N, C-alpha and C positions, 0 to 999 in steps of 0.2 A: 504494500500500500504506500502511495506517495504521501508527502506531507508530514507534519510533525504533530505528535500527540500534545494536546493542551490540557486536557482533563479526562477523567474516565468517560469514554464514550464520545469525545469530540476530537476532530482532526482538522487541521488547516491544510488545504490543498495549495497547489502552485498558483491557482487563480486568487489566492488570499481569502477564500471563503471558508469559514469554519462550519463543518457539517457533522451530523451524526456519523459515527465511525463507519457504519456499513455502507454509506453512500459516498465515501471519500476515497474510493479506489482510483486506479489509473484510467479506467474506462470513462470517457466523457459522457457516453450515453447513460451510464449508470448514475452519474452525478445529475444529469438532467432529469432522470426518472425520480431521484430523491428530491430534487428541488421543486419540480413542477407537477409531479403526478402522485407520488406516494402519499397517502393520507388525505388526498382531496376526496370529497364526498362523491360516491358513485351511486346513482339512484336509477340508472337505466337498466332495463331488464337484460339486454344483450351484453352490455359491458360487465354487469355484475356476474352473469353466467360465465363470461370469459375469465374474470378474476378468480372465481372459485375453481374453475378447471385448471387454469395455469398454476395456481397454488398447489393443486393436487399433483400436477406434473413435476413441480419443484421438489416434492418430498424426497429427501435423501440427496438432493443436489444443491448447488449454489444458485441463488436467484439470477445471477448474471448469465448463467447458462440459458435460462428460460428467456430472459430479456433479449439476448442476442438472436434467439430463434423465434421470437414472438410474431414477427411479420409472416414467417412461413407457417406458423401455427394458424394464423388468421386465414391464410390462403387455403390451406387444406381442410380447415374446419368451417368453411363458408362464412367467414367473418364472425364465427361463434353465434350465428343465428340459431337459436334452439329449435325452431321449427324445421330447419334443414337438417341439422345434426341428428335430430330425433329419428329421421328417416334412414340414417346410415344402417347398412347391414353388414354381414360377414365379408362381402367383397370389399367394402370400404375399409374395414379393419385390416384386411390383407394388404390393401393398397397403402395404407398409412404405415404399416409395419416395414415397408420398403423405402420410406422417405427419410433420407439422412438429414433433412432440414428440421426435423422435430425429434422429440424423445420417443424412440421406438420401443415402447413398453406396452405390451398387450393389455395388461390390467388397467393401466391409466387411460389408454385409448378407449377401451370398452366402458370405463367409468364415465368418460366424457359423453358418450352416447347415452348411457343410462341417466346421466345428470340432465341432459337435454330433455329426455322424456319425463323425468321427474319435474322439471321446470314447467313443462306444458301441463302436467297433471295438477300442479299447484295453481296455475293460472285458471284451469277449468273449475277449481273449487272456489274461485273468487279471491284467492290470496296470491297476488303476483310475487315472484321471487324477491324483489326489493323490499316489499312490506314484510315478508317472512323473515328475511335476514336482519333488517334494521330493527325489528321488534326486539332483538337481543342486544341492543345498545345499552351499555351500563348507564345508570342514572348519574354516577359520578366516576370520573377517571382522573387520577392525579398525574400531572405532567412528570414523566421520568426525568430525573436529574443526572443519571449516570447509566452506564451499561447494566449495572446490577439491578436497576429498577425495571428492567424490561422483562416481563414474564414470557414464558413460552405458551402458556395457556391461562385462562381465567375461568371462574364459574360460568360466566356468560358464554365463553367459547365452548365449554363442555356442554352446556345446554343447547347451543346452536348445533353443535356436531350431532348430538343425540337426536334432535328434531329433524335435521337433514337426513340422517341415515334412516330414521323411521319412515320418511317419505320417499325413500328409494335412491338417495344420493350416495355416491361412493367416493373414496379417497378424500373424505372430509372429517378426519379425526380432529380432536380438540386443538392440536397445534396448528394444523392446516387451517382450521376455522379461524383461529386467532390471527394468523398471518393475513387471511382475507379481510378480517375486520380492520386490521391496521392499514392494509392497502386501500381499502374502500372508504376510509374516513370514519368508520363506525367508532373507532377510537383514534385519537391523535397521539401517536407515540414518537413524534419528533421530540428530541430532548428539549428541556425547558428553555435552554439558551440557544437552540439551533435557529438560524434565521428563517428557516422554512416553516417554523411552528406557527407564527402569527398569521401569515397568509393562509395557512391551512385552517386556522380557527375562523378567520374572516369568511372563507369559502363555506365552511360548515354553517356559520351563522346566517348566511344569506341563501343557503340551499333550501329548496322545497323538498323536505324529507318525506318519505313514503309512509310515515307513521304519525 
């Protein structure tokens, strides 16, 4: 990682910006993701479906691996339109398993298809995926001040994981669920002194939330 450590969890990059440790690597795209996307509220059905699935693909891997392959994921999974992905069959699974531009893991590919079908099933019951996921937003969430304050899961992510799996979602364990909550702005886990924290808070305050 480039830059110099300032405090537990903060790193200064060569662009003189102090960021959360995980977003301060050498990859400029990673820094842009940290600064402009991670933690911003996601309330759109398609984008939230994408986030959940990509966090599932990330399990056991570094997020930068997924980020570098994200555009190809979007291409082969029809922009993560759940209506299209839900129609995928065994031939599509075989096709995806031969694509070097994504993570060729049968279980995760099949989980994405199952998750698309579960998303449509939720919609049919009158509870769109965004409302379902955002209903697990904690009432209070203390700003993390150091790396040690960052949990890997919370009671809310455990509850979300359990609810998702009950409704047919796969690869959505409590840790994956919490990572999705962080990525989608359901919790703002930028460190308290990270410059990206306040813009994220402002975006959340102005967002039209699905609950």
